[in-house]
C-alpha angles and dihedrals in degrees: 000000000000115000123192123190126193106203143144087222106046092159089073089072094060086085090064096046098044109033137065126342093330091052092050090048090050090051090050092052096244088130134006133209133211122179126202122197115208089212088070088063098055125104105204131085092250094051090230116200100165142042141184116288120255110248092033129258136132127308134018134279125225113248118246098219100065089047092050092047090051091049092049090050090054091052090049096050102033130062087239138348090218116206114343108232124194121199102225141153086233092058133105110278111261118238141156092278089057090051090051090051095049091047088065094059121097094206137021138165124211122202114204114202127204138187114020092336143276129307103272092226091067090050094049096048106032110023116089099189142359124220129195129196092205147296099316137085127244128194090249145342097267098088091045091050091050091054093047092047094047091051090048102042095050087063094059114109111267097018097101118050089226118036088202088070090069093042090057097047120124112269093021115138090240087066091046088249092297131134117274120250124253120278131215137191138175136352102055090217122037119182090337094312116119129206111253105272094232090066090058095047099085088222101132097192092052091046092052091048092050092049093049093048092047089050090053093046095047091048092048090051101041109020109024088161090067091048091052090050090053090050093049092050093048093241096135121090126224088257090053092051092046091052092048091049090052090046091053091048092051091050091053094049 
């Protein structure tokens, strides 16, 4: 996978290409990163990349031309820019399904805005899709792009030592979009708290049942919206529904 990032702060992406599982995958050539700074495509002594907004108001707006020149340079030097993705509060909310979709792409280009935003004409003519991390505002698109890329790259074949790790993630379709269950490791007792006995039993069927039921219970307690989505989509088994009914009954008693 070839990833391009247009950003005024390209050094922020060194974290992704040098640390953790994404850094190891980058070193192995599973994915590659190229950054493109709009300041390198300016033609004045101050390397101006923003200006005051028409109509007045606070803040500055990123100029369209340096962004377009950077994008054209990508298209000239790369086999393809892939879809051009803008991190934006107006974008489609990012989720695990989006990460799965992006992980199938061979190329993609992220545009990281700053200040009050980007000239709308660049967005309308050159951006293919907009993605949002949620209903909050960041100083720029870099942190959002890092989060999207981390979620995407870890799904590429060979990035995780055990592919089952990704299959058991919260929100993954194999979990019906539910939260994952809790996890435990050594020692068996930590500060007086013991690992649930079922996990030490060696009985795989019972362990799987416990994990599924804990996933259902955690989702019911913390993200009932996800549980309702799973119900609406028919993703819950008869055993799931029976357990949830019993859980609701216990809570009422």
